[in-house]
N, C-alpha and C positions, 0 to 999 in steps of 0.2 A: 269296486268300482266297477264292475261286470253288472251290476245294477242301472247304474249312466248309460253303461254304451248301449249306441241306435245300432250299431254291427258288432256285430263275433267274430273271427274271421281265423283256422284252423290253419297254424305255418304247421307243414307234413315236413315231417323226414328219420331218416334213419337211423337205429345204433351204430354206434362206430364201432362194436367186438359183433353184429352178429343183423345188419339187416334190417329185423325188425323194426317194426313204428317204437322211434322214440315217444318216451311218455318222458322224460329228465334229464338234466343235465347234472355233471356229475366236474367237481373242480380237482383238477391235478394239479399235486406241489410237485420237482423231484421227483417225478415220475410215481407218485400216488399218492389213490382218493383222499382226498380234504373232506371230512364231515360234517367236525367241528372246531371252531376257532370262530377267525369271520366272516358276519352272515354275506359279504360281499367286498368281493375281490378284482380290482379292475385287470382285464385281460381280455384275448381272444380264442383263439384255438388253441394255444399253449397251453390256456389253463381249464378252457370250458369243453366239454364235451358232449352231442345229443345219445345216451343209454336207454335201452328198457326196461321197464322192472329190475330183472334179474338179474344185465349188468352193472348196476346201480347199487345191488350189495352184491353181489359178486364180480366183481368187475377182469378182465384179463393180462394179465400183468406180467410183467417178466420178473422173475425173479431174481433175486441176486446171485444163486450156485447156472439158471445159463448161463445173465450176461457176460458170467469170465472163462468159460465154454472154446 
């Protein structure tokens, strides 16, 4: 699609976890990151988070033991 575009505009956003430039979107389901399965899921802020490359592979999620304290 970029080949046919007359104009390309970057939508700047920041990482949900650290505030650096976000270059990826990470989908969450029940508080856990999803890397496999359906490629597209309907949803908004409750399902997708903008993240940097570091936090795409290592998102800061609460562990079960921390939630029970």
